[in-house]
N, C-alpha and C positions, 0 to 999 in steps of 0.2 A: 455601485455608487448611485447617488441621486441623479435623476434626469431633469432636474429643474433647469429652466431656460434662463439665459441672460436676457435682460431687457436691452434692446438696441434701438436707438432713435437717431434720426437725421434732422439737423437744423435745416430750415427752409423746405417745408413740405411742398408738394406740387402747388404752384401759385396761381394767381388769378389772371395772368397774362400781361399785367401792366409792369412796365419798367420805369424807374426813376434814376436816371444817370446824370450826375452833375446837375440835379434839380430840373432836368428836362424829362417830361413824361412821353412815353410811347407805348404802343400796344403790339405784342407779337402776333396778334390775330386770333388767339384762342384762349379759353379758360381751361386750365389744367386740373381744376379741382373736381375731377370726375371719378366715377367708380373704376374706370379702366386705369387711370393714372395712380389712384390710391392702391389698387390691386397690384400694379407694377411695383410700387413702393414696398408693399407687404412681401411680394415674391422676392424682393432683393434681400429679405431677411430682417426687415425692421418690424418692431412689435407695436409701436404706437406712433401716432401723428402728433407733431408739435406745430400747432397753427402759428403763423407769423403775425407781426404787428401790422402788416399790410392788409390783413384780414381781421382786424380787431372788431370786437362786438362792443357796441356803445349803448345798449339798452333799447334798441329799436324793437318793434314787434317781432317776437321770436318766430312766430308761425310763418312769416314771409321773409325771414332774414337769410343772408348768406350763411350765417353760422348754422342754422338748422339744415340747410341743404348740404353743407360740408359734413356735419355730423351724420346725416342720413346716408351720404355716400361712404363715409368711413365705416358705418355699421354694415352696409351692404358689402364692403370690401373685407370685412372681418377684422377691423381695427378699432382700437380705442383712441381717444384724442384728448389733447391738452388745449384748453381754450385760452385765447388771448382776450381777456375782458378789460377794456380800456379803463373802466371805473376802478377795478381792483388794482390794475397796474399803476394807475395814477396815485393811489394811496401810498404805494411803496416807493415810487419814483420821486414824488414830490415831498413826502414826509422826511423830515430831517432827523428827528430823534424820537418822536411819538406822534403817530397818526391820530390817536385818540385825543391827545391834548391840543394838537395843532389844528385839527379839522372839526373836532366835536366838542371842544371846550371841556374835555375830561369825561364826557358822557359815554362811558363804555357800552351801555345798553343800546344807545342809538347807533353807535358804530357797528356793533354786532348785528343789529336789525338791518342796517343798510347792506352789509356784506351778504347776509342771508337772503335779502330781496334780490340782489344781483344774481346770486347762484340759482335762485328758485326757477328762473326762466328755462334753464338748460340742464340742471343737475340730474333730472330723472331720465334724460335721454340715454338709451342703451349704449351709445358710443362714448359717453362722457367718462373721462378718466381723471381729469384734474384741471388746474388753472396755472397760468404763468404769472410770476411777479418780477420785480426789478432784476436786471441783469448786472452781474459783476459789481455788487455793492461793496463799499468800503466798510470798515469795522463799525463806524458810528451808526450804520443802518441796522445793526442787530436788533435794537429795541423795536423799530418799526416792523421789521420782518416778523419778529415774535408775535406782535399784536395781530398782524394780518393773518399769519398762519393760525393763530388761536381762533380768530373769528371764522375763518374758512372751515376749520375742523369742527367747530361748534355746529355749523350748519350742514356740513357734508363730511362726516368723520372719516370716510374712506377715500376722500379726494387726495390726489397727489398734488403737491405744490411745487412747481418747477422754478428753479433758478440755477444760475451757473456762477460760482464764486471765482475770485481772482487767483491767478497763479502768483507764486513768489518771484518768478523770473519774467523776463520780457517787460515791455514798457508799462502796461497798466498796473502791474503790481508794485511799481517803484515810486508811485506818488507818495509824497511826504505824509506820514500818518495813516496810510492806507490800512495798516494792520494794527495800529496802536502805537503809543509813545512810551519812551522810557525803558526800552529793552537794549541789551548789550549787542545783539546781533540781529540781522534781518530774519534769521531762522527762528529766533526766540519770538520776535514780533509776529511772524507768520503762525507760529504755534498758538499764540494768543488769538489770532484771527480765526483759526480753525476751532478753537475752544468756544469762542463767542458765537460763531455761526452755527456750530453743532448744538448749541443750547437754545436755539430759536424754536425748536419743535418741528423743524422740517423733516427730521429723521434720516438725514444723510449729509455728507459733505462731498461736493463735486466741483471740479474746476476745469478750465481748458488751457492748453498750452500746445504750441505747434512747433515740432522740432526741426523740420527739414527746410533748409534755405539754399539759395544759390546767389553767391556774391562774386562779381567780377569773373564769372565763368567757372567758379569752383564751388562744389557742393560743401555745405556746412551743416552742423547740427547744433541746436541751441545749447549754450553752456548751462550746466547744472540741471539739465532737464530731469535726470533720474533722481537727484536729491530732492527736487520739488515733489516728485511723485512719492518718494519715500516719506517725506514729511506729511503729506496728505494721508498716506496709508496708516502711518503710526498715529497721527493726530485723530483720525476717524476712529481707529481702534481704541485709543485712550478715552474717547467720548462715547463709545458704545454705539456708533452709527456706521452704516456701510459707506464705502468710498466709491464715488462715481467719477468717470473720466471722459473728457471730450478729445477726440483725436482729429488729426489733420487729413481732410480729404479735398482740400481746395488749394489753389495757388493764389498769390496776390502780388500786386506791384507791376509796374510797366514792363519789367524784365523777369517776372516771376521770382522776385526776391524771396518770397515764400514759395518754394518751388512746387511744380506739379508732381503728384505722387503716383506711384504704381502699386501693384499688388504686394510686392515685397515690403514696401513702405508701410502699407496697411497692416501686414502680418507683424512687422516689427513693433508697431504701436500697440496692436491688440495683445500680442504675447506679453509685452512689457506691462501693460495694464493688468492683465490677469495674473502676472507674476507678483504684483503687489496687492493681490486679492480684490481687485475691482469687481463690483457687483452690477454695474450698469455702464454701458458705453454709448456715447453720443458721437456722431460724425458732424464736423463742420466743413463743408455743407453737402446736403443731398442735391438740391437744385441750386443754381447760382443765386446768390443773394440779390434780390430784385431792386433794392434801394442802395445805390453805391456811387462811388466816383468812377471816372472812366477806367482807371486801372485798379479799382478797389478789390475786386474779387474776380480773378481772371479765369478761373476754371472751377468745376465741381463735378459731382458724380453724373449729373445731367445738365445739359446746356440750356440756354434761355428758350430755345425753340422746342425743347423736349427730346433732343438727340442724346442718346446714351454715350457717355465718354468713358468713365471707368465703372460703369454699372456692373458688368460681369465680374470685375475684380472685387468690387465691394460685396457682391453676392457671395462669391467664394470665400471671402474673408469672414463674412457673417456666419457662413456655414462652419468654417473652421472654429470660430469662437464658440458656437453652440456644441460642436463635437468635443472640444476641449473642456468647456465649462462644466459639462455633466460629470466630469471626473474630479473637479476641484471646487465645486460651487460652495462647499461648506468650509473651505480653508481660510485661515487668517495668515497675514504676512508675519514673518518672524525676523529675518535679517538677510543681509546681502554680502556677497563676496565677489570680488573681481579676480578672475583667473587670467593671468597674463601680465606682462611687464609694462609699466607705464600706463598712460591714459591713451586709449585708442582714438577717442574723440572728446570734445569738450563736454558732452552730455554727462560724463562720469565725474566731473569736477565736484569736489566736496561731498561725494557720496560717503555715508557712514558705512564702513566695511568691518566685518568680523568673520572669523572662520566659521563656516556653517557646520563644520564637524563631520563631514561625510567624505571629503576628498583627501587622499593621502599624498598623491602626486598627480601632475598633469602636464601635458604639452598642448599648445594651441598656436595656430598661425596668427591669430589676432585675439583681442580681449573677449572673454566670455563672461556674461553676468550670470552668477549662480544665486538664485533666491531660494530661501527656505520658507516653506509655508507649513502650517499645521492644521490638520482636519481631524474629524472624529475617528478616522481610521488610521491616523498616524501622520508622519511628515511626508511632504512632497517637495522635491527639489527641481527647480526649473533651470535649465542651461540654455541661454539665449545668445546667439551670434550678435554681438554688439556693433560690428562694423557697419558703417552707414550703408543701408541697402542699395543706395544709388551706385555704389562701386561694384555690385554684383559679385561679391567676394564669398567664396565657399570656404568656411573656416574648418580646417581639419584639426580635430581635437582628440586626444587620448586622455582617459580618466582612470586612475587607479583608486578604487574605493577602499576605505578602511574595512567595511563589512564585505569580505570577499566571498563571492558566489560565482557559479558558472552561468548565471543568467539573471537578468533583472526585469521587473515589470516596468514598462515605460509607456507614456502617452506620446505618440509621434503622429503628426498630422491629425491630431484629435482622436486617434484610435489607440486603444489599449493593446499592447503586444508584449512578447517576450524578446528581450535583446540578449543574444549570446555574449558571454564574457569568458575570459581566460584568467581564472583565479582573481576575480575582481577587477579585471582590466577590460575596458571597452573603448571602441573607436567610434567617433561620430564625424560625419561630414555635414556641418550645419549650413544649410542654404541661406541666402540673404533673408534676414527677418525671421528665420526659423528658430523655434525653441523645442526642446525635448524635455519631458517631465518624468522624473524617476519617482516611483511610488513606494519602493520597498528597500531603501538604503539603510534604514535604522535597524 
């Protein structure tokens, strides 16, 4: 199978050392935008740097700018980088329906010329990979995004244009009209949102949603989390673009209401995303978000002072992603089936389920998510332990397959191996967050 790698990115790259907490500025005493810290980021398994708004470029002399130093250090570290250009960002943030009409009086040629001028300062740098535009836009921004993407691609055809779209769940996605008006259900309106944003020329649809919480001392998972991912996967496929996903690596709130995660939480999210044929994974966040309220972002992969918190866990998860992805990188999502009685947690609510066609009978101590994917070499079936990883529950599963064999090819812990069977019957002990992928059930 192909050995193509998954692109993996962390929001909040090593920062400049300044903190703004409740509008009060302070300095931790060092600038982390160094070759050493960028190399540390790469060695964690991340493939490109996403520069933050705290390090925005505003058109100052490039030769003496922070941006050039950051790009130089990224290149020395073996990384490409996505630039935060305040001038390009302003076009998409401030534009309501049309940047060309609102800022250039309809003069498309002048608009393209300005964007080309902005890019010309840094686009030839060997570390340049792309530019960032507005974050989590509502559907009315689709026209502005299309204009800006078109102008960027005219000047730099290979440039990646980064944004992150809204989820259909959690607060930001519930604003009135966020996805469009006149639809019978929120899922229909979200489908409209995916269609409109996929037509902007970006070449992908990606969003963020954070599943793991802690309320009044009890662990919880975000309701309808899996249905949202299913809608994104199907909508992306419908529009012929890849699906990207941002996973939770931070906690937030005075009492970690969005709770701190561990390695099994990261595994659960990564396996889930790959099970829906995700082609690029982001983490929020790598470093702690440096502009925040007192309790806004209370943990990340690396702390404010550069101390590693869950760095090793993220590094192992990234390695697991790459080991697994090489076996499934060409796959598309087909459908889902829940194996087990009832809903094990709210994440499964409203999931569209159908028989994947491979399992004759099963037993399971808790609900298992079976996703069917299809690649050039046939179908792949993922079996994921859906129990909240916080509970550290090992799910004992037996599967009787319709296609009876004495052994099956599986990807377990990212490695292809033969799993013995007894006339089509296998037993699995799925660890918290673990998935096993069967490649020859058809």
